[in-house]
C-alpha positions as CSV (number, residue, x, y, z in Angstrom):
1,M,22.2,21.2,-5.9
2,I,21.9,17.7,-4.3
3,T,24.9,16.9,-2.2
4,D,25.4,13.6,-0.5
5,D,28.0,13.6,2.3
6,F,26.8,10.2,3.6
7,S,29.2,7.3,3.1
8,A,27.5,4.7,0.8
9,L,25.9,1.8,2.5
10,P,27.0,-1.4,0.7
11,Q,24.1,-2.7,-1.4
12,S,24.7,-6.4,-0.5
13,R,23.3,-8.8,2.0
14,L,25.5,-9.6,5.0
15,L,24.8,-11.7,8.1
16,T,27.2,-11.1,11.0
17,T,24.9,-12.8,13.6
18,A,21.8,-14.8,13.7
19,I,18.7,-12.7,13.1
20,P,17.7,-11.2,15.4
21,G,21.2,-10.6,16.7
22,P,22.1,-10.1,20.4
23,R,21.9,-6.3,20.4
24,S,18.5,-6.4,18.7
25,Q,17.3,-9.0,21.2
26,A,18.3,-6.8,24.1
27,L,16.6,-3.8,22.7
28,H,13.5,-5.8,22.0
29,T,13.4,-6.9,25.6
30,E,13.6,-3.3,26.7
31,R,10.9,-2.4,24.2
32,M,8.6,-4.9,25.7
33,Q,9.0,-3.2,29.1
34,H,7.9,0.2,27.7
35,V,5.8,-0.2,24.6
36,T,2.3,-1.6,24.5
37,S,2.0,-5.2,23.3
38,G,-0.8,-4.0,21.0
39,F,1.9,-3.1,18.5
40,G,2.9,-6.2,16.5
41,T,6.4,-6.8,15.0
42,T,7.1,-8.6,11.8
43,L,10.9,-9.0,12.5
44,P,12.3,-7.9,15.9
45,V,15.5,-6.3,14.6
46,F,16.4,-2.7,15.4
47,I,17.6,-0.7,12.4
48,Q,20.5,1.7,12.6
49,R,20.5,2.9,9.0
50,A,18.8,2.3,5.7
51,E,19.7,3.2,2.2
52,G,18.6,1.9,-1.3
53,G,17.5,-1.7,-0.8
54,I,19.4,-2.4,2.4
55,L,18.5,-2.2,6.1
56,L,21.5,-2.1,8.5
57,D,20.6,-3.4,11.9
58,V,22.4,-2.6,15.2
59,D,24.3,-5.9,15.1
60,G,25.8,-5.1,11.7
61,N,23.6,-7.3,9.6
62,R,22.7,-6.0,6.2
63,I,19.1,-7.1,5.4
64,I,17.5,-6.9,2.0
65,D,14.4,-4.8,2.1
66,F,11.4,-6.2,0.3
67,A,9.0,-4.2,2.5
68,S,9.8,-0.5,2.1
69,G,8.1,0.2,5.4
70,I,4.9,-1.2,3.9
71,A,5.2,0.6,0.5
72,V,6.4,3.9,2.1
73,T,10.0,4.3,1.2
74,S,9.6,3.6,-2.5
75,V,12.3,6.1,-3.5
76,G,14.6,4.6,-0.8
77,A,14.8,5.2,2.9
78,S,17.4,8.0,2.6
79,N,16.8,9.4,-0.8
80,P,19.1,12.5,-1.4
81,H,16.3,14.6,-2.8
82,V,14.1,14.0,0.2
83,R,17.0,14.5,2.7
84,A,18.0,17.8,1.1
85,R,14.5,19.2,1.0
86,V,13.8,18.2,4.6
87,A,17.1,19.5,5.9
88,A,16.5,22.9,4.3
89,Q,13.0,23.1,5.7
90,L,14.3,22.1,9.2
91,E,16.5,25.2,9.2
92,N,13.5,27.4,8.7
93,F,10.7,26.0,10.9
94,T,9.0,22.7,11.7
95,H,5.4,23.8,12.1
96,T,3.0,26.7,12.0
97,C,-0.3,24.8,11.2
98,F,-1.5,25.7,7.7
99,M,-4.9,26.6,9.0
100,V,-3.3,29.4,11.0
101,T,-0.5,30.7,8.8
102,E,0.3,29.4,5.4
103,Y,3.5,28.2,3.6
104,E,4.3,27.7,0.0
105,S,5.3,24.0,0.1
106,F,1.7,23.0,1.1
107,T,0.4,24.7,-2.1
108,A,3.2,23.2,-4.2
109,V,2.3,19.7,-3.1
110,C,-1.4,20.3,-3.9
111,K,-0.4,21.7,-7.3
112,W,1.7,18.7,-8.2
113,L,-1.1,16.3,-7.3
114,N,-3.7,18.3,-9.2
115,E,-1.5,18.2,-12.3
116,N,-0.4,14.6,-12.0
117,T,-3.3,12.5,-10.8
118,P,-5.5,11.0,-13.6
119,G,-8.3,13.2,-15.0
120,D,-8.2,16.3,-17.1
121,F,-10.8,18.2,-15.1
122,D,-10.2,21.1,-12.7
123,K,-9.0,19.8,-9.3
124,R,-8.4,20.8,-5.7
125,T,-6.4,18.9,-3.1
126,A,-6.5,18.7,0.7
127,L,-3.5,17.4,2.7
128,F,-3.6,15.4,5.9
129,S,-1.2,13.1,7.9
130,T,-2.3,9.5,7.6
131,G,-4.0,7.3,5.1
132,A,-6.9,6.5,7.3
133,E,-7.4,10.2,7.9
134,A,-7.4,10.9,4.2
135,V,-10.0,8.1,3.6
136,E,-12.3,9.6,6.3
137,N,-12.0,13.0,4.8
138,A,-12.8,11.7,1.3
139,I,-16.0,10.3,2.8
140,K,-16.7,13.7,4.4
141,V,-16.3,15.4,1.0
142,A,-18.5,12.8,-0.7
143,R,-21.2,13.2,1.9
144,S,-21.0,17.0,1.8
145,A,-21.3,17.1,-2.0
146,T,-24.1,14.6,-2.3
147,G,-26.2,14.9,0.8
148,R,-26.1,11.1,1.1
149,S,-24.7,8.9,3.8
150,K,-23.9,5.3,2.7
151,I,-20.5,4.0,1.7
152,L,-19.9,1.1,-0.7
153,V,-16.8,-1.0,-0.1
154,F,-15.6,-4.3,-1.4
155,D,-14.8,-7.8,-0.2
156,D,-11.3,-8.1,1.2
157,A,-10.8,-4.3,1.3
158,Y,-8.4,-2.5,3.7
159,H,-8.8,1.2,4.3
160,G,-7.3,1.8,7.7
161,R,-7.4,1.5,11.5
162,S,-9.7,4.3,12.6
163,L,-13.2,3.4,13.6
164,L,-14.8,4.4,10.2
165,T,-12.0,2.9,8.2
166,M,-12.2,-0.3,10.3
167,A,-15.8,-0.5,9.3
168,M,-14.7,-0.3,5.7
169,T,-12.0,-2.9,6.2
170,A,-12.8,-6.6,5.7
171,K,-10.1,-8.4,7.8
172,E,-11.3,-9.1,11.3
173,N,-8.1,-10.2,13.0
174,P,-6.0,-8.2,13.9
175,Y,-7.6,-5.0,12.6
176,K,-11.2,-5.1,14.0
177,L,-11.2,-7.8,16.7
178,G,-12.6,-6.4,19.9
179,F,-12.9,-2.8,18.7
180,G,-16.5,-2.6,17.8
181,P,-19.2,-1.4,17.5
182,F,-18.3,0.4,14.2
183,P,-20.0,3.3,12.4
184,A,-23.0,2.2,10.4
185,E,-23.9,3.1,6.7
186,V,-21.0,0.9,5.3
187,V,-22.2,-1.7,2.8
188,K,-20.0,-4.4,1.3
189,A,-20.2,-5.6,-2.4
190,P,-18.4,-8.4,-4.4
191,M,-14.9,-7.9,-5.5
192,A,-13.9,-9.4,-8.9
193,A,-11.0,-11.5,-7.6
194,P,-10.0,-13.8,-10.5
195,L,-8.3,-16.6,-8.6
196,R,-11.2,-17.4,-6.3
197,W,-14.2,-16.4,-8.3
198,P,-16.7,-19.4,-7.9
199,S,-17.6,-19.8,-11.6
200,G,-14.1,-19.0,-12.9
201,A,-12.0,-16.0,-13.7
202,A,-13.6,-15.5,-17.1
203,N,-16.9,-14.7,-15.4
204,A,-15.6,-12.6,-12.5
205,T,-16.2,-9.1,-14.0
206,A,-19.7,-9.6,-15.3
207,E,-20.9,-11.5,-12.3
208,A,-19.3,-9.2,-9.8
209,L,-20.7,-6.1,-11.4
210,A,-24.1,-7.8,-11.4
211,G,-23.6,-8.4,-7.7
212,V,-22.7,-4.7,-7.1
213,E,-25.9,-3.6,-8.9
214,A,-27.9,-6.0,-6.8
215,V,-26.4,-4.5,-3.6
216,L,-27.1,-1.0,-4.8
217,A,-30.7,-1.9,-5.6
218,E,-31.2,-3.6,-2.2
219,H,-29.9,-0.7,-0.2
220,G,-31.1,2.1,-2.5
221,A,-28.5,3.4,-5.0
222,E,-29.7,7.0,-4.3
223,T,-28.6,6.7,-0.7
224,F,-24.9,6.1,-1.5
225,A,-22.4,9.0,-1.2
226,A,-19.3,7.1,-2.1
227,M,-18.0,3.9,-3.8
228,V,-14.4,3.3,-2.5
229,I,-12.0,0.8,-3.9
230,E,-8.3,0.0,-4.1
231,P,-7.3,-0.3,-7.7
232,I,-5.1,-3.2,-6.5
233,Q,-6.0,-4.4,-3.0
234,G,-3.3,-4.2,-0.4
235,E,-3.8,-6.0,2.8
236,G,-6.5,-8.1,1.1
237,G,-3.8,-9.9,-0.8
238,F,-2.5,-7.7,-3.6
239,V,-5.5,-8.7,-5.7
240,V,-5.6,-7.2,-9.2
241,P,-9.3,-6.9,-10.1
242,A,-10.5,-8.8,-13.2
243,A,-10.2,-6.7,-16.4
244,G,-13.1,-4.4,-16.9
245,F,-14.2,-4.4,-13.2
246,L,-12.9,-1.0,-12.3
247,S,-14.3,0.6,-15.5
248,G,-17.6,-1.1,-14.8
249,L,-17.7,0.4,-11.3
250,R,-16.9,3.8,-12.7
251,A,-19.9,3.5,-15.0
252,L,-22.2,2.4,-12.2
253,A,-21.0,5.3,-10.0
254,T,-21.7,7.8,-12.7
255,K,-25.1,6.2,-13.5
256,H,-26.2,6.6,-9.9
257,G,-24.5,9.9,-9.0
258,I,-22.2,8.2,-6.5
259,V,-18.7,9.7,-5.9
260,F,-16.1,7.2,-7.2
261,V,-13.1,7.1,-4.8
262,L,-9.9,5.4,-5.7
263,D,-7.8,4.5,-2.6
264,E,-4.3,4.6,-4.1
265,I,-2.6,4.7,-0.6
266,Q,-0.5,1.6,-1.2
267,A,-0.7,1.1,-4.9
268,G,0.0,4.7,-5.9
269,M,3.1,6.9,-6.3
270,G,4.8,4.7,-8.8
271,R,4.6,1.4,-7.0
272,T,3.0,-0.4,-10.0
273,G,5.1,1.1,-12.8
274,T,2.7,4.0,-13.5
275,L,2.3,6.9,-11.1
276,F,-1.1,5.6,-10.1
277,A,-2.3,2.0,-10.4
278,S,-5.7,3.1,-11.8
279,E,-3.8,4.2,-15.0
280,H,-3.4,0.5,-15.9
281,E,-7.1,0.3,-16.4
282,G,-7.6,3.8,-17.8
283,V,-10.0,4.6,-14.9
284,V,-10.4,8.0,-13.4
285,G,-11.8,8.6,-9.9
286,D,-13.8,11.6,-8.8
287,L,-11.6,11.6,-5.7
288,I,-8.2,9.9,-5.4
289,I,-6.5,9.2,-2.1
290,T,-2.7,9.1,-1.7
291,A,-0.4,8.5,1.3
292,K,2.4,6.1,2.2
293,A,5.1,6.8,-0.5
294,L,3.8,10.3,-1.0
295,A,6.4,11.9,1.3
296,G,9.2,9.3,1.4
297,G,8.7,8.2,5.0
298,L,7.3,11.3,6.6
299,P,3.6,11.3,7.5
300,L,1.6,12.9,4.7
301,S,-1.7,12.0,2.9
302,A,-3.9,13.7,0.4
303,V,-7.4,13.8,-1.1
304,T,-7.4,15.1,-4.7
305,G,-10.5,15.5,-6.8
306,R,-13.0,17.4,-8.8
307,T,-13.2,21.0,-7.7
308,E,-16.9,21.0,-7.3
309,L,-16.7,18.1,-4.9
310,M,-13.7,19.3,-2.9
311,N,-15.1,22.9,-2.6
312,S,-18.5,21.6,-1.5
313,V,-17.2,21.5,2.1
314,H,-17.7,24.7,4.2
315,A,-14.6,26.6,5.3
316,G,-13.0,25.0,8.3
317,G,-14.7,21.7,7.6
318,L,-11.4,20.1,6.5
319,G,-8.1,20.4,8.2
320,G,-6.0,19.1,11.2
321,T,-3.3,20.5,13.4
322,Y,-0.6,18.5,11.6
323,A,-2.2,18.3,8.2
324,G,0.4,19.0,5.5
325,N,3.2,19.5,8.0
326,P,6.0,21.6,6.4
327,L,8.6,18.9,6.9
328,A,6.4,16.3,5.3
329,C,5.5,18.7,2.4
330,A,9.2,19.3,1.8
331,A,9.8,15.6,1.7
332,A,7.0,15.2,-0.8
333,L,8.6,17.8,-3.1
334,G,11.8,15.7,-2.9
335,V,9.8,12.6,-3.9
336,F,8.4,14.5,-6.9
337,E,11.9,15.4,-7.9
338,A,13.0,11.8,-7.7
339,F,10.2,10.8,-10.0
340,A,11.0,13.5,-12.6
341,D,13.5,11.6,-14.7
342,G,11.3,8.5,-15.1
343,S,13.9,6.2,-13.4
344,M,11.5,5.3,-10.6
345,L,8.8,4.0,-12.9
346,A,11.3,2.2,-15.0
347,G,12.6,0.6,-11.8
348,A,9.2,-0.7,-10.8
349,R,8.8,-2.3,-14.3
350,R,12.2,-3.8,-14.1
351,I,11.5,-5.3,-10.7
352,E,8.3,-6.9,-12.0
353,A,10.1,-8.4,-15.0
354,S,12.9,-9.8,-12.9
355,A,10.6,-11.1,-10.2
356,R,8.2,-12.9,-12.6
357,E,11.1,-14.6,-14.3
358,V,12.2,-16.1,-11.0
359,L,8.9,-16.7,-9.3
360,E,6.4,-17.7,-12.0
361,P,8.1,-21.1,-12.5
362,L,7.0,-21.9,-8.9
363,L,3.5,-22.4,-10.3
364,T,4.6,-25.7,-11.8
365,E,7.6,-26.5,-9.6
366,T,5.4,-26.7,-6.5
367,S,1.8,-27.7,-5.8
368,C,1.1,-25.0,-3.2
369,V,1.7,-21.8,-5.1
370,A,-1.7,-20.9,-6.4
371,E,-0.8,-17.6,-8.0
372,V,2.0,-15.1,-8.6
373,R,0.3,-11.7,-9.2
374,G,0.5,-8.0,-9.1
375,R,1.9,-5.1,-11.1
376,G,5.3,-3.4,-11.0
377,A,7.0,-3.6,-7.6
378,M,3.7,-4.6,-5.9
379,L,3.8,-8.4,-6.3
380,A,2.5,-11.4,-4.3
381,I,2.7,-15.1,-4.0
382,E,-0.5,-16.9,-2.7
383,F,-0.2,-20.2,-1.0
384,A,-3.1,-22.7,-1.2
385,D,-3.8,-26.4,-1.5
386,A,-4.0,-27.6,-5.1
387,G,-7.5,-28.2,-6.4
388,T,-9.4,-26.9,-3.4
389,L,-7.5,-23.6,-3.1
390,A,-7.8,-23.9,0.7
391,P,-5.6,-21.1,2.1
392,R,-2.3,-22.2,3.6
393,A,-1.3,-19.5,6.1
394,D,1.2,-21.9,7.6
395,L,3.2,-22.0,4.4
396,A,3.3,-18.3,4.0
397,K,4.5,-18.0,7.6
398,A,7.1,-20.6,7.2
399,V,8.5,-18.9,4.0
400,A,8.6,-15.6,5.8
401,V,10.5,-17.1,8.7
402,A,13.0,-18.8,6.4
403,C,13.6,-15.5,4.5
404,H,14.0,-13.5,7.6
405,A,16.6,-16.0,8.9
406,Q,18.6,-15.5,5.7
407,G,18.5,-11.7,5.8
408,L,15.5,-11.0,3.5
409,L,12.6,-8.9,4.9
410,V,9.3,-9.9,3.4
411,L,5.7,-9.3,4.6
412,I,2.6,-11.4,4.8
413,C,-0.9,-10.2,3.8
414,G,-4.2,-11.5,2.6
415,T,-7.6,-12.0,4.3
416,F,-6.4,-15.5,5.2
417,S,-2.8,-14.5,5.9
418,N,-1.6,-16.8,3.2
419,V,0.1,-14.4,0.8
420,I,3.7,-13.2,0.7
421,R,3.8,-9.6,-0.6
422,L,6.9,-8.0,-2.2
423,L,7.4,-4.3,-1.9
424,P,11.0,-3.6,-2.7
425,P,12.1,0.0,-3.0
426,L,12.1,1.2,-6.6
427,V,15.8,2.0,-6.4
428,I,16.9,-1.5,-5.5
429,T,19.9,-2.6,-7.6
430,P,19.4,-5.5,-10.0
431,E,22.1,-7.5,-8.2
432,L,20.4,-7.1,-4.8
433,L,17.0,-7.8,-6.2
434,E,18.3,-11.0,-7.8
435,D,19.9,-12.1,-4.5
436,G,16.6,-11.5,-2.6
437,L,14.6,-13.4,-5.2
438,T,17.0,-16.3,-5.0
439,V,16.6,-16.4,-1.2
440,L,12.8,-16.2,-1.6
441,K,12.6,-18.9,-4.2
442,A,14.8,-21.3,-2.2
443,A,12.6,-20.7,0.8
444,V,9.4,-21.5,-1.1
445,L,10.8,-24.7,-2.6
446,D,12.1,-25.9,0.8
447,V,8.8,-25.2,2.5
448,A,6.8,-26.8,-0.3
449,A,8.9,-29.9,-0.1
450,T,8.7,-30.2,3.7
451,L,5.3,-28.9,4.6
452,A,3.0,-28.8,1.6
453,A,2.9,-32.5,0.6
454,P,1.2,-33.9,3.7
455,A,-1.7,-31.6,3.2
456,L,-2.3,-32.9,-0.3
457,V,-2.5,-36.6,0.6
């Protein structure tokens, strides 16, 4: 029985001070005295409580959340299913290390992932703590199973902040700048990004696949252990691959005996209106990586895949002290309960329909919105000069600043930092979503009128 003794946090935007308010400013000053400056901050406000689509800061401002902790709190930042599961587990124990003594929730999470990830073959799952950790372990599995070493990744990819995943990531600043040298054996191939494909979107799939084949031939297809791709790119700009590209990659991986790895860390767990973004293309990976929204805010990640691949690793070859922590596993079981009635997936599809209705007219109402794209509640607005498509990071930054001042939290992404990405929780109310979209559209129109025109002269 789910009981909720929390008083409801009003699901409406409210500004009691400028943002950031005085209390947040004081706390941020203290933070700067104790926390390394290597941690960046999108919006320097301190949050006291979060529920549904609202973040309540220490100054009493209610901020609309279009970020979800970077796609983590998809079921809400205080989902009752998650709270109840974690509270019950907290009464029993917080840790034993699954590699030392076992507990049922670890197995239950693996069972759900085996049953619900795409593919009707026999599967096994390994749990870890972070997305980057899961990516690295997927590479370990692929190398163990194939006896090969190389990894194929794609233009504008993002896979994490560890040394290997930084090598797999495209964006230099801030993720890779000054941190090299990076591990070798990582090779980059073309990504079929429709908006910027040189000969036009209609040619993106065929030409990009030809480019991938050329890269494989150049480096020796028989030397690649894994081909790793995000079914919708995250930090790269929420790029949806051209139709047929993912299935073409699947065919190439099969042809050359390469393990096909789908990185669903940001796009998975209902974010795009299906449980996994790859379902939109009907594509099945040999391995699939999940994290972020998997445990509703607690650190948990997973690699799920074909049993013959997952079991190719020797006993003790996979693991980690905190891997599949019992509190995180309990949270994941709460997330699975929240998805059971279909309302979360319906919420993602509702968000897309509402957002497109408000935002797509910007394509003709301004000259600097190059594309509105994405799926479900994983949507983006790209800013660029008309005609040349020269990226306009200044416009994206100005829009974000304007939104933040009005109590709407949005994030910037893209290789050129010229994309506003929208990641509202799937439980956001229609009224709150409409208010946030209204603020966002007004910010875009104002920025377009004041900043975009001179660049087009």
